[in-house]
C-alpha positions in Angstrom: -0.2 0.0 0.0 2.8 2.2 0.9 4.4 1.6 -2.2 1.3 2.4 -4.4 1.0 6.0 -2.7 4.7 6.4 -3.2 4.1 5.5 -6.9 1.4 7.9 -7.4 3.1 10.7 -5.8 5.9 10.2 -8.3 3.6 9.9 -11.2 2.3 13.3 -10.1 5.4 14.9 -9.9 6.6 13.4 -13.1 3.5 14.7 -14.7 4.1 18.2 -13.5 7.6 18.1 -14.3 7.0 17.2 -18.1 4.4 19.9 -18.3 3.5 21.1 -22.0 6.6 19.1 -23.3 5.0 15.9 -23.8 1.3 16.0 -24.8 -1.5 14.8 -22.7 -2.7 11.9 -24.9 1.0 10.5 -25.2 1.1 10.4 -21.3 -2.3 8.8 -21.2 -1.6 6.3 -23.9 1.9 5.3 -22.1 0.3 4.7 -18.9 -2.5 2.7 -20.5 -0.1 0.6 -22.5 1.9 -0.1 -19.1 -1.3 -1.1 -17.4 -2.0 -3.3 -20.3 1.6 -4.8 -20.0 0.8 -5.5 -16.3 -2.4 -7.1 -17.2 -0.7 -9.4 -19.7 2.0 -10.4 -17.2 -0.7 -11.1 -14.6 -2.8 -13.4 -16.9 0.4 -15.1 -18.5 1.4 -15.8 -14.9 -2.2 -17.1 -13.8 -2.3 -19.1 -17.2 -6.0 -17.9 -17.1 -8.2 -14.7 -17.5 -8.4 -13.7 -13.9 -11.2 -11.1 -14.5 -14.5 -11.9 -16.5 -17.5 -9.8 -16.7 -21.0 -10.5 -18.2 -22.0 -6.9 -18.0 -19.9 -5.5 -20.8 -21.6 -2.0 -20.6 -20.5 -1.4 -17.1 -16.9 -2.5 -17.8 -17.2 -0.1 -21.1 -18.6 3.0 -18.9 -15.8 2.1 -16.1 -12.9 2.2 -18.7 -14.0 5.2 -20.5 -14.6 7.1 -17.3 -11.3 6.0 -16.1 -9.6 7.1 -19.1 -11.2 10.5 -19.1 -10.2 10.9 -15.1 -6.9 10.0 -15.9 -6.6 12.4 -19.3 -8.1 15.1 -16.9 -5.7 14.3 -14.0 -2.6 14.5 -16.5 -3.8 18.0 -17.9 -4.3 19.4 -14.2 -0.9 18.1 -12.9 0.8 19.4 -16.2 -0.5 22.9 -16.4 -1.8 23.5 -12.5 0.6 24.3 -9.4 1.4 20.9 -7.9 -0.4 21.9 -4.7 -3.6 23.4 -6.5 -3.9 20.0 -8.8 -3.6 18.0 -5.6 -6.2 20.1 -3.6 -8.8 19.9 -6.5 -8.5 15.8 -6.2 -9.7 16.1 -2.5 -13.1 17.1 -4.3 -13.8 13.2 -5.3 -15.3 12.4 -1.8 -17.7 15.4 -2.2 -18.4 14.3 -5.7 -18.9 10.6 -5.0 -21.2 11.5 -1.9 -23.3 13.9 -4.2 -23.5 11.4 -7.0 -24.4 8.5 -4.6 -27.3 10.5 -3.2 -28.5 11.6 -6.7 -27.9 8.4 -8.6 -28.2 5.7 -6.2 -30.6 7.3 -3.9 -28.3 6.6 -0.9 -28.6 8.4 2.5 -25.9 10.6 3.0 -26.4 12.0 6.5 -25.4 15.2 8.0 -22.6 13.3 9.9 -21.0 12.1 6.7 -21.4 15.5 5.0 -19.7 17.1 8.0 -16.9 14.5 8.0 -16.2 15.3 4.4 -16.2 18.9 4.9 -13.8 18.4 7.6 -11.4 16.5 5.5 -11.8 19.0 2.7 -11.0 21.6 5.3 -8.1 19.7 6.5 -6.6 18.8 3.2 -6.7 22.6 2.5 -5.2 23.5 5.8 -2.3 21.0 4.9 -1.9 21.7 1.4 -2.3 25.4 1.2 -3.4 25.8 -2.4 -3.3 29.1 -3.9 -5.7 28.8 -6.7 -4.8 31.9 -8.7 -5.2 32.1 -12.2 -8.4 29.8 -13.1 -8.6 28.9 -16.5 -9.3 25.6 -18.6 -6.7 23.7 -16.6 -9.1 24.3 -13.6 -11.7 22.5 -15.4 -9.5 19.5 -15.9 -8.6 19.8 -12.4 -12.3 19.5 -11.5 -13.1 17.0 -14.2 -10.7 14.5 -12.8 -12.2 13.8 -9.6 -15.8 13.9 -11.0 -15.1 11.2 -13.5 -13.4 9.4 -11.0 -16.4 9.6 -8.6 -18.6 8.6 -11.5 -16.7 5.5 -12.4 -17.2 4.5 -8.6 -20.8 5.0 -8.9 -21.3 3.2 -12.1 -19.7 0.2 -10.4 -22.2 0.6 -7.4 -24.9 0.9 -9.6 -24.1 -2.3 -11.3 -23.9 -4.1 -8.0 -27.4 -3.1 -7.2 -29.0 -1.9 -3.9 -28.1 -4.7 -2.0 -25.6 -7.7 -2.4 -28.3 -10.3 -3.4 -29.7 -7.9 -6.2 -27.4 -7.4 -8.9 -28.0 -5.5 -12.0 -25.4 -7.6 -13.9 -26.4 -10.7 -12.7 -24.4 -14.0 -13.6 -21.6 -12.2 -13.1 -18.6 -15.0 -12.0 -17.3 -14.3 -8.4 -14.1 -12.9 -9.3 -15.8 -10.1 -11.1 -18.1 -9.6 -7.9 -15.1 -9.6 -5.3 -13.3 -7.1 -7.8 -16.2 -4.7 -8.5 -17.5 -4.7 -4.7 -17.2 -1.3 -3.1 -17.7 -0.4 0.4 -20.9 1.9 1.0 -20.4 5.4 1.3 
């Protein structure tokens, strides 16, 4: 887990350092190719397909939202000050709770809203973003957590309102355990 966070931080710093020298779509394509290569190695090691889904529309939506989120993430980290781009990513919790309430009709009580607000205030106090010169890059900074939150909500929507009712029935157990997300 620590290595994953360290690699994520290193990735953000590298993207910020690359800035406008490398086109955004090239960075997204290189990372996607790297993910694909890791997947090929995992399948080759296991000797079989390790993740299967009978709900192709959900996988397609998740993939599209994931690519859109990463593209927006790259634009934000390449064109905004590092602290501002990082601060904007913390909006994911707020957006995910709002989407869960609107799309999934889940109850998000006052205590959860207060916890989300406290987390955002705490992150802002630690990160101390400047939020100067809003422009198109700011839209990308807002879009990245929005797309990521939407991807999580699509996953939860596919799982259905309870663990016994699934909108994508017939999925093998490996997919169900892979897609299972804790409730908000």
